[in-house]
PyMOL commands that place a pseudoatom at each C-alpha (Angstrom):
pseudoatom trace, name=CA, resn=MET, resi=1, chain=A, elem=C, hetatm=0, pos=[-48.586, 96.156, 90.042]
pseudoatom trace, name=CA, resn=LYS, resi=2, chain=A, elem=C, hetatm=0, pos=[-46.772, 96.702, 86.768]
pseudoatom trace, name=CA, resn=HIS, resi=3, chain=A, elem=C, hetatm=0, pos=[-43.841, 94.886, 88.024]
pseudoatom trace, name=CA, resn=THR, resi=4, chain=A, elem=C, hetatm=0, pos=[-45.774, 92.119, 88.719]
pseudoatom trace, name=CA, resn=VAL, resi=5, chain=A, elem=C, hetatm=0, pos=[-47.699, 92.210, 85.526]
pseudoatom trace, name=CA, resn=ASN, resi=6, chain=A, elem=C, hetatm=0, pos=[-44.053, 92.064, 83.728]
pseudoatom trace, name=CA, resn=ILE, resi=7, chain=A, elem=C, hetatm=0, pos=[-42.451, 89.403, 85.782]
pseudoatom trace, name=CA, resn=LEU, resi=8, chain=A, elem=C, hetatm=0, pos=[-46.078, 87.478, 84.473]
pseudoatom trace, name=CA, resn=LEU, resi=9, chain=A, elem=C, hetatm=0, pos=[-45.821, 87.705, 81.246]
pseudoatom trace, name=CA, resn=LEU, resi=10, chain=A, elem=C, hetatm=0, pos=[-41.918, 87.017, 81.515]
pseudoatom trace, name=CA, resn=VAL, resi=11, chain=A, elem=C, hetatm=0, pos=[-42.483, 83.529, 83.097]
pseudoatom trace, name=CA, resn=PHE, resi=12, chain=A, elem=C, hetatm=0, pos=[-45.356, 82.811, 80.136]
pseudoatom trace, name=CA, resn=SER, resi=13, chain=A, elem=C, hetatm=0, pos=[-42.886, 83.447, 77.623]
pseudoatom trace, name=CA, resn=LEU, resi=14, chain=A, elem=C, hetatm=0, pos=[-40.109, 81.378, 78.712]
pseudoatom trace, name=CA, resn=ALA, resi=15, chain=A, elem=C, hetatm=0, pos=[-42.676, 78.752, 79.197]
pseudoatom trace, name=CA, resn=PHE, resi=16, chain=A, elem=C, hetatm=0, pos=[-43.861, 79.161, 75.662]
pseudoatom trace, name=CA, resn=CYS, resi=17, chain=A, elem=C, hetatm=0, pos=[-40.474, 78.946, 74.204]
pseudoatom trace, name=CA, resn=LEU, resi=18, chain=A, elem=C, hetatm=0, pos=[-39.911, 75.841, 76.431]
pseudoatom trace, name=CA, resn=ASN, resi=19, chain=A, elem=C, hetatm=0, pos=[-42.336, 74.000, 74.949]
pseudoatom trace, name=CA, resn=LEU, resi=20, chain=A, elem=C, hetatm=0, pos=[-41.310, 75.596, 71.504]
pseudoatom trace, name=CA, resn=PHE, resi=21, chain=A, elem=C, hetatm=0, pos=[-37.935, 73.961, 71.870]
pseudoatom trace, name=CA, resn=ALA, resi=22, chain=A, elem=C, hetatm=0, pos=[-39.028, 70.561, 72.878]
pseudoatom trace, name=CA, resn=GLN, resi=23, chain=A, elem=C, hetatm=0, pos=[-41.632, 70.217, 70.256]
pseudoatom trace, name=CA, resn=GLN, resi=24, chain=A, elem=C, hetatm=0, pos=[-38.952, 70.765, 67.829]
pseudoatom trace, name=CA, resn=LYS, resi=25, chain=A, elem=C, hetatm=0, pos=[-36.356, 68.822, 69.797]
pseudoatom trace, name=CA, resn=GLY, resi=26, chain=A, elem=C, hetatm=0, pos=[-38.606, 65.631, 69.106]
pseudoatom trace, name=CA, resn=LYS, resi=27, chain=A, elem=C, hetatm=0, pos=[-38.521, 66.104, 65.464]
pseudoatom trace, name=CA, resn=ALA, resi=28, chain=A, elem=C, hetatm=0, pos=[-35.870, 63.628, 63.730]
pseudoatom trace, name=CA, resn=LYS, resi=29, chain=A, elem=C, hetatm=0, pos=[-34.312, 63.917, 61.063]
pseudoatom trace, name=CA, resn=HIS, resi=30, chain=A, elem=C, hetatm=0, pos=[-34.545, 60.591, 58.600]
pseudoatom trace, name=CA, resn=ILE, resi=31, chain=A, elem=C, hetatm=0, pos=[-31.450, 59.631, 57.218]
pseudoatom trace, name=CA, resn=PHE, resi=32, chain=A, elem=C, hetatm=0, pos=[-31.708, 57.892, 54.330]
pseudoatom trace, name=CA, resn=LYS, resi=33, chain=A, elem=C, hetatm=0, pos=[-29.387, 54.450, 54.087]
pseudoatom trace, name=CA, resn=PRO, resi=34, chain=A, elem=C, hetatm=0, pos=[-29.361, 51.595, 51.328]
pseudoatom trace, name=CA, resn=THR, resi=35, chain=A, elem=C, hetatm=0, pos=[-29.903, 48.303, 52.535]
pseudoatom trace, name=CA, resn=VAL, resi=36, chain=A, elem=C, hetatm=0, pos=[-26.955, 45.679, 51.973]
pseudoatom trace, name=CA, resn=TYR, resi=37, chain=A, elem=C, hetatm=0, pos=[-27.589, 42.340, 51.913]
pseudoatom trace, name=CA, resn=LEU, resi=38, chain=A, elem=C, hetatm=0, pos=[-25.138, 38.723, 52.375]
pseudoatom trace, name=CA, resn=GLY, resi=39, chain=A, elem=C, hetatm=0, pos=[-24.104, 37.707, 48.799]
pseudoatom trace, name=CA, resn=GLN, resi=40, chain=A, elem=C, hetatm=0, pos=[-27.614, 37.720, 45.988]
pseudoatom trace, name=CA, resn=SER, resi=41, chain=A, elem=C, hetatm=0, pos=[-29.837, 36.309, 49.075]
pseudoatom trace, name=CA, resn=GLN, resi=42, chain=A, elem=C, hetatm=0, pos=[-32.457, 38.706, 50.973]
pseudoatom trace, name=CA, resn=LEU, resi=43, chain=A, elem=C, hetatm=0, pos=[-30.279, 38.439, 54.019]
pseudoatom trace, name=CA, resn=THR, resi=44, chain=A, elem=C, hetatm=0, pos=[-30.071, 41.553, 56.156]
pseudoatom trace, name=CA, resn=GLY, resi=45, chain=A, elem=C, hetatm=0, pos=[-29.325, 39.786, 59.100]
pseudoatom trace, name=CA, resn=GLY, resi=46, chain=A, elem=C, hetatm=0, pos=[-30.360, 37.142, 61.912]
pseudoatom trace, name=CA, resn=ALA, resi=47, chain=A, elem=C, hetatm=0, pos=[-29.393, 33.242, 62.352]
pseudoatom trace, name=CA, resn=ILE, resi=48, chain=A, elem=C, hetatm=0, pos=[-27.889, 31.178, 59.350]
pseudoatom trace, name=CA, resn=LYS, resi=49, chain=A, elem=C, hetatm=0, pos=[-26.149, 28.085, 59.142]
pseudoatom trace, name=CA, resn=LYS, resi=50, chain=A, elem=C, hetatm=0, pos=[-22.380, 28.175, 58.797]
pseudoatom trace, name=CA, resn=GLU, resi=51, chain=A, elem=C, hetatm=0, pos=[-22.818, 26.379, 55.251]
pseudoatom trace, name=CA, resn=ASP, resi=52, chain=A, elem=C, hetatm=0, pos=[-25.190, 29.143, 54.061]
pseudoatom trace, name=CA, resn=PHE, resi=53, chain=A, elem=C, hetatm=0, pos=[-23.055, 31.813, 55.551]
pseudoatom trace, name=CA, resn=ASN, resi=54, chain=A, elem=C, hetatm=0, pos=[-20.174, 30.634, 53.523]
pseudoatom trace, name=CA, resn=ARG, resi=55, chain=A, elem=C, hetatm=0, pos=[-21.336, 30.428, 50.688]
pseudoatom trace, name=CA, resn=PHE, resi=56, chain=A, elem=C, hetatm=0, pos=[-22.982, 33.948, 50.467]
pseudoatom trace, name=CA, resn=LEU, resi=57, chain=A, elem=C, hetatm=0, pos=[-20.181, 35.002, 52.142]
pseudoatom trace, name=CA, resn=ARG, resi=58, chain=A, elem=C, hetatm=0, pos=[-17.891, 33.892, 49.197]
pseudoatom trace, name=CA, resn=GLN, resi=59, chain=A, elem=C, hetatm=0, pos=[-20.581, 36.017, 46.602]
pseudoatom trace, name=CA, resn=GLY, resi=60, chain=A, elem=C, hetatm=0, pos=[-19.728, 39.173, 48.285]
pseudoatom trace, name=CA, resn=LEU, resi=61, chain=A, elem=C, hetatm=0, pos=[-22.447, 42.280, 49.925]
pseudoatom trace, name=CA, resn=THR, resi=62, chain=A, elem=C, hetatm=0, pos=[-24.776, 43.406, 47.761]
pseudoatom trace, name=CA, resn=SER, resi=63, chain=A, elem=C, hetatm=0, pos=[-27.015, 46.708, 47.944]
pseudoatom trace, name=CA, resn=ARG, resi=64, chain=A, elem=C, hetatm=0, pos=[-29.988, 47.922, 46.848]
pseudoatom trace, name=CA, resn=ASP, resi=65, chain=A, elem=C, hetatm=0, pos=[-32.622, 50.586, 47.669]
pseudoatom trace, name=CA, resn=SER, resi=66, chain=A, elem=C, hetatm=0, pos=[-35.983, 50.224, 48.201]
pseudoatom trace, name=CA, resn=VAL, resi=67, chain=A, elem=C, hetatm=0, pos=[-36.576, 51.497, 44.320]
pseudoatom trace, name=CA, resn=GLY, resi=68, chain=A, elem=C, hetatm=0, pos=[-34.507, 48.881, 43.273]
pseudoatom trace, name=CA, resn=ASP, resi=69, chain=A, elem=C, hetatm=0, pos=[-31.535, 51.291, 42.713]
pseudoatom trace, name=CA, resn=LYS, resi=70, chain=A, elem=C, hetatm=0, pos=[-28.044, 49.308, 42.876]
pseudoatom trace, name=CA, resn=TYR, resi=71, chain=A, elem=C, hetatm=0, pos=[-25.401, 50.740, 45.059]
pseudoatom trace, name=CA, resn=LYS, resi=72, chain=A, elem=C, hetatm=0, pos=[-21.613, 49.499, 44.250]
pseudoatom trace, name=CA, resn=ILE, resi=73, chain=A, elem=C, hetatm=0, pos=[-19.995, 48.625, 48.283]
pseudoatom trace, name=CA, resn=VAL, resi=74, chain=A, elem=C, hetatm=0, pos=[-17.034, 50.552, 48.658]
pseudoatom trace, name=CA, resn=SER, resi=75, chain=A, elem=C, hetatm=0, pos=[-15.404, 49.481, 52.002]
pseudoatom trace, name=CA, resn=PHE, resi=76, chain=A, elem=C, hetatm=0, pos=[-17.147, 47.880, 55.102]
pseudoatom trace, name=CA, resn=ASP, resi=77, chain=A, elem=C, hetatm=0, pos=[-15.828, 46.381, 58.140]
pseudoatom trace, name=CA, resn=PHE, resi=78, chain=A, elem=C, hetatm=0, pos=[-15.931, 43.112, 59.104]
pseudoatom trace, name=CA, resn=ILE, resi=79, chain=A, elem=C, hetatm=0, pos=[-15.891, 42.091, 63.120]
pseudoatom trace, name=CA, resn=TYR, resi=80, chain=A, elem=C, hetatm=0, pos=[-15.499, 38.414, 63.874]
pseudoatom trace, name=CA, resn=GLY, resi=81, chain=A, elem=C, hetatm=0, pos=[-16.726, 37.601, 66.997]
pseudoatom trace, name=CA, resn=GLU, resi=82, chain=A, elem=C, hetatm=0, pos=[-15.727, 33.751, 68.028]
pseudoatom trace, name=CA, resn=ARG, resi=83, chain=A, elem=C, hetatm=0, pos=[-16.816, 32.335, 70.888]
pseudoatom trace, name=CA, resn=ILE, resi=84, chain=A, elem=C, hetatm=0, pos=[-13.851, 30.245, 72.713]
pseudoatom trace, name=CA, resn=LEU, resi=85, chain=A, elem=C, hetatm=0, pos=[-13.627, 27.986, 75.546]
pseudoatom trace, name=CA, resn=TYR, resi=86, chain=A, elem=C, hetatm=0, pos=[-10.490, 29.287, 78.050]
pseudoatom trace, name=CA, resn=GLU, resi=87, chain=A, elem=C, hetatm=0, pos=[-9.654, 28.355, 81.383]
pseudoatom trace, name=CA, resn=ASP, resi=88, chain=A, elem=C, hetatm=0, pos=[-8.300, 30.811, 83.754]
pseudoatom trace, name=CA, resn=SER, resi=89, chain=A, elem=C, hetatm=0, pos=[-5.501, 30.716, 86.639]
pseudoatom trace, name=CA, resn=ILE, resi=90, chain=A, elem=C, hetatm=0, pos=[-6.750, 28.488, 88.802]
pseudoatom trace, name=CA, resn=GLY, resi=91, chain=A, elem=C, hetatm=0, pos=[-8.223, 26.314, 86.222]
pseudoatom trace, name=CA, resn=ASN, resi=92, chain=A, elem=C, hetatm=0, pos=[-12.371, 27.203, 86.168]
pseudoatom trace, name=CA, resn=LEU, resi=93, chain=A, elem=C, hetatm=0, pos=[-13.315, 26.857, 82.097]
pseudoatom trace, name=CA, resn=LYS, resi=94, chain=A, elem=C, hetatm=0, pos=[-15.193, 30.131, 80.686]
pseudoatom trace, name=CA, resn=VAL, resi=95, chain=A, elem=C, hetatm=0, pos=[-17.188, 30.753, 77.353]
pseudoatom trace, name=CA, resn=LEU, resi=96, chain=A, elem=C, hetatm=0, pos=[-15.279, 34.414, 76.362]
pseudoatom trace, name=CA, resn=VAL, resi=97, chain=A, elem=C, hetatm=0, pos=[-15.924, 35.844, 73.003]
pseudoatom trace, name=CA, resn=ASP, resi=98, chain=A, elem=C, hetatm=0, pos=[-12.789, 36.941, 71.080]
pseudoatom trace, name=CA, resn=PHE, resi=99, chain=A, elem=C, hetatm=0, pos=[-13.036, 39.285, 68.178]
pseudoatom trace, name=CA, resn=ASN, resi=100, chain=A, elem=C, hetatm=0, pos=[-11.377, 39.880, 65.200]
pseudoatom trace, name=CA, resn=THR, resi=101, chain=A, elem=C, hetatm=0, pos=[-11.962, 42.675, 63.102]
pseudoatom trace, name=CA, resn=SER, resi=102, chain=A, elem=C, hetatm=0, pos=[-11.061, 43.674, 59.693]
pseudoatom trace, name=CA, resn=TYR, resi=103, chain=A, elem=C, hetatm=0, pos=[-11.192, 46.347, 57.127]
pseudoatom trace, name=CA, resn=CYS, resi=104, chain=A, elem=C, hetatm=0, pos=[-12.804, 45.294, 53.956]
pseudoatom trace, name=CA, resn=PRO, resi=105, chain=A, elem=C, hetatm=0, pos=[-12.189, 47.311, 50.781]
pseudoatom trace, name=CA, resn=GLY, resi=106, chain=A, elem=C, hetatm=0, pos=[-14.590, 46.365, 48.120]
pseudoatom trace, name=CA, resn=ASP, resi=107, chain=A, elem=C, hetatm=0, pos=[-17.379, 43.625, 48.260]
pseudoatom trace, name=CA, resn=THR, resi=108, chain=A, elem=C, hetatm=0, pos=[-15.458, 41.017, 49.458]
pseudoatom trace, name=CA, resn=ILE, resi=109, chain=A, elem=C, hetatm=0, pos=[-13.428, 39.606, 52.625]
pseudoatom trace, name=CA, resn=THR, resi=110, chain=A, elem=C, hetatm=0, pos=[-9.745, 40.520, 52.295]
pseudoatom trace, name=CA, resn=THR, resi=111, chain=A, elem=C, hetatm=0, pos=[-7.509, 37.138, 51.694]
pseudoatom trace, name=CA, resn=ASP, resi=112, chain=A, elem=C, hetatm=0, pos=[-6.125, 37.515, 55.057]
pseudoatom trace, name=CA, resn=MET, resi=113, chain=A, elem=C, hetatm=0, pos=[-9.311, 37.046, 56.500]
pseudoatom trace, name=CA, resn=ALA, resi=114, chain=A, elem=C, hetatm=0, pos=[-10.382, 34.139, 54.092]
pseudoatom trace, name=CA, resn=THR, resi=115, chain=A, elem=C, hetatm=0, pos=[-6.910, 32.218, 54.637]
pseudoatom trace, name=CA, resn=THR, resi=116, chain=A, elem=C, hetatm=0, pos=[-5.033, 33.317, 58.296]
pseudoatom trace, name=CA, resn=VAL, resi=117, chain=A, elem=C, hetatm=0, pos=[-1.354, 33.168, 58.266]
pseudoatom trace, name=CA, resn=HIS, resi=118, chain=A, elem=C, hetatm=0, pos=[0.439, 33.820, 61.349]
pseudoatom trace, name=CA, resn=ALA, resi=119, chain=A, elem=C, hetatm=0, pos=[3.862, 35.347, 62.054]
pseudoatom trace, name=CA, resn=GLU, resi=120, chain=A, elem=C, hetatm=0, pos=[5.494, 32.076, 62.995]
pseudoatom trace, name=CA, resn=GLN, resi=121, chain=A, elem=C, hetatm=0, pos=[3.877, 30.378, 60.531]
pseudoatom trace, name=CA, resn=SER, resi=122, chain=A, elem=C, hetatm=0, pos=[4.543, 32.412, 57.791]
pseudoatom trace, name=CA, resn=LYS, resi=123, chain=A, elem=C, hetatm=0, pos=[8.486, 31.042, 57.267]
pseudoatom trace, name=CA, resn=THR, resi=124, chain=A, elem=C, hetatm=0, pos=[6.907, 27.100, 57.167]
pseudoatom trace, name=CA, resn=GLY, resi=125, chain=A, elem=C, hetatm=0, pos=[4.601, 28.337, 54.640]
pseudoatom trace, name=CA, resn=GLU, resi=126, chain=A, elem=C, hetatm=0, pos=[1.836, 26.472, 56.765]
pseudoatom trace, name=CA, resn=GLU, resi=127, chain=A, elem=C, hetatm=0, pos=[-1.695, 28.585, 57.047]
pseudoatom trace, name=CA, resn=SER, resi=128, chain=A, elem=C, hetatm=0, pos=[-3.718, 28.871, 59.525]
pseudoatom trace, name=CA, resn=PRO, resi=129, chain=A, elem=C, hetatm=0, pos=[-7.585, 27.864, 59.248]
pseudoatom trace, name=CA, resn=GLY, resi=130, chain=A, elem=C, hetatm=0, pos=[-9.344, 31.204, 57.301]
pseudoatom trace, name=CA, resn=ILE, resi=131, chain=A, elem=C, hetatm=0, pos=[-12.630, 32.383, 58.399]
pseudoatom trace, name=CA, resn=TYR, resi=132, chain=A, elem=C, hetatm=0, pos=[-14.767, 29.979, 56.317]
pseudoatom trace, name=CA, resn=ASP, resi=133, chain=A, elem=C, hetatm=0, pos=[-13.125, 26.603, 58.672]
pseudoatom trace, name=CA, resn=ARG, resi=134, chain=A, elem=C, hetatm=0, pos=[-13.082, 28.615, 61.981]
pseudoatom trace, name=CA, resn=ILE, resi=135, chain=A, elem=C, hetatm=0, pos=[-16.801, 29.877, 61.937]
pseudoatom trace, name=CA, resn=LYS, resi=136, chain=A, elem=C, hetatm=0, pos=[-18.636, 27.532, 64.074]
pseudoatom trace, name=CA, resn=PRO, resi=137, chain=A, elem=C, hetatm=0, pos=[-22.243, 27.496, 65.922]
pseudoatom trace, name=CA, resn=GLY, resi=138, chain=A, elem=C, hetatm=0, pos=[-22.458, 30.322, 68.724]
pseudoatom trace, name=CA, resn=ASP, resi=139, chain=A, elem=C, hetatm=0, pos=[-20.099, 32.907, 66.330]
pseudoatom trace, name=CA, resn=THR, resi=140, chain=A, elem=C, hetatm=0, pos=[-21.255, 36.106, 65.471]
pseudoatom trace, name=CA, resn=ILE, resi=141, chain=A, elem=C, hetatm=0, pos=[-20.544, 38.147, 62.815]
pseudoatom trace, name=CA, resn=TYR, resi=142, chain=A, elem=C, hetatm=0, pos=[-20.881, 41.756, 61.996]
pseudoatom trace, name=CA, resn=PHE, resi=143, chain=A, elem=C, hetatm=0, pos=[-20.684, 44.123, 58.871]
pseudoatom trace, name=CA, resn=ASP, resi=144, chain=A, elem=C, hetatm=0, pos=[-20.280, 47.703, 60.228]
pseudoatom trace, name=CA, resn=HIS, resi=145, chain=A, elem=C, hetatm=0, pos=[-19.610, 51.084, 58.928]
pseudoatom trace, name=CA, resn=ILE, resi=146, chain=A, elem=C, hetatm=0, pos=[-20.594, 49.690, 55.188]
pseudoatom trace, name=CA, resn=ARG, resi=147, chain=A, elem=C, hetatm=0, pos=[-20.119, 52.355, 52.578]
pseudoatom trace, name=CA, resn=VAL, resi=148, chain=A, elem=C, hetatm=0, pos=[-21.643, 52.451, 49.165]
pseudoatom trace, name=CA, resn=GLU, resi=149, chain=A, elem=C, hetatm=0, pos=[-22.243, 54.519, 45.864]
pseudoatom trace, name=CA, resn=ARG, resi=150, chain=A, elem=C, hetatm=0, pos=[-25.058, 54.943, 43.841]
pseudoatom trace, name=CA, resn=LEU, resi=151, chain=A, elem=C, hetatm=0, pos=[-24.243, 52.844, 40.269]
pseudoatom trace, name=CA, resn=ALA, resi=152, chain=A, elem=C, hetatm=0, pos=[-25.078, 55.493, 37.331]
pseudoatom trace, name=CA, resn=LYS, resi=153, chain=A, elem=C, hetatm=0, pos=[-28.058, 54.361, 34.691]
pseudoatom trace, name=CA, resn=ASN, resi=154, chain=A, elem=C, hetatm=0, pos=[-26.762, 55.796, 32.297]
pseudoatom trace, name=CA, resn=ALA, resi=155, chain=A, elem=C, hetatm=0, pos=[-23.853, 57.928, 31.013]
pseudoatom trace, name=CA, resn=VAL, resi=156, chain=A, elem=C, hetatm=0, pos=[-24.365, 60.957, 32.970]
pseudoatom trace, name=CA, resn=ILE, resi=157, chain=A, elem=C, hetatm=0, pos=[-23.144, 60.814, 36.507]
pseudoatom trace, name=CA, resn=SER, resi=158, chain=A, elem=C, hetatm=0, pos=[-23.759, 63.557, 39.264]
pseudoatom trace, name=CA, resn=LEU, resi=159, chain=A, elem=C, hetatm=0, pos=[-21.096, 64.483, 41.735]
pseudoatom trace, name=CA, resn=SER, resi=160, chain=A, elem=C, hetatm=0, pos=[-24.292, 63.260, 44.462]
pseudoatom trace, name=CA, resn=ASP, resi=161, chain=A, elem=C, hetatm=0, pos=[-23.579, 59.851, 42.682]
pseudoatom trace, name=CA, resn=THR, resi=162, chain=A, elem=C, hetatm=0, pos=[-19.888, 59.118, 43.597]
pseudoatom trace, name=CA, resn=ILE, resi=163, chain=A, elem=C, hetatm=0, pos=[-20.166, 60.276, 46.697]
pseudoatom trace, name=CA, resn=PRO, resi=164, chain=A, elem=C, hetatm=0, pos=[-19.619, 57.193, 49.631]
pseudoatom trace, name=CA, resn=ILE, resi=165, chain=A, elem=C, hetatm=0, pos=[-22.917, 56.900, 51.902]
pseudoatom trace, name=CA, resn=ALA, resi=166, chain=A, elem=C, hetatm=0, pos=[-23.670, 54.730, 54.499]
pseudoatom trace, name=CA, resn=GLY, resi=167, chain=A, elem=C, hetatm=0, pos=[-25.097, 51.289, 53.946]
pseudoatom trace, name=CA, resn=LYS, resi=168, chain=A, elem=C, hetatm=0, pos=[-27.546, 49.428, 56.929]
pseudoatom trace, name=CA, resn=GLY, resi=169, chain=A, elem=C, hetatm=0, pos=[-24.767, 47.338, 58.990]
pseudoatom trace, name=CA, resn=MET, resi=170, chain=A, elem=C, hetatm=0, pos=[-25.987, 43.652, 59.181]
pseudoatom trace, name=CA, resn=LYS, resi=171, chain=A, elem=C, hetatm=0, pos=[-25.322, 41.091, 62.351]
pseudoatom trace, name=CA, resn=PHE, resi=172, chain=A, elem=C, hetatm=0, pos=[-25.540, 37.461, 61.824]
pseudoatom trace, name=CA, resn=TRP, resi=173, chain=A, elem=C, hetatm=0, pos=[-24.965, 34.904, 64.363]
pseudoatom trace, name=CA, resn=ILE, resi=174, chain=A, elem=C, hetatm=0, pos=[-24.287, 31.090, 62.795]
pseudoatom trace, name=CA, resn=VAL, resi=175, chain=A, elem=C, hetatm=0, pos=[-26.464, 28.185, 64.432]
pseudoatom trace, name=CA, resn=LYS, resi=176, chain=A, elem=C, hetatm=0, pos=[-26.292, 24.459, 63.729]
for i in range(1, 176): cmd.bond("trace and resi %d" % i, "trace and resi %d" % (i + 1))
show_as sticks, trace
zoom trace
């Protein structure tokens, strides 16, 4: 009888512990990420026309939080998904996406992305179209791994203000 009571107490204890563990696991921590915008706009992603995208991209990225505190863009990854028509080995046409990734220090894209020069063209000095000329409807652009720092409001800067943190990424697709 005493053995049966001990087993029942053990089973109830395990059930209670599993219930507590499941409740603690369900609680997610909220990680603060300041919002990042394309240029001086309020755009954080979505469909955009080529002309608007090029204009805002030239302005660089900006960041601020819901309180209005501004953040300096330290770096980001610029990922360009270009839709291109390819022909396979038997002559079938296929639309595929060709991805081009570039690490960009600061708040604007690198000059390599703005004006692309290929190795065989560098001998002649001829430049291929940069990102502003290549973008067309159907292409997708990602801004990922954005690192930001809080801008100091006064002369006193704490260590926590100078450590880069992650900003919210953005995804745009070009439309007509």
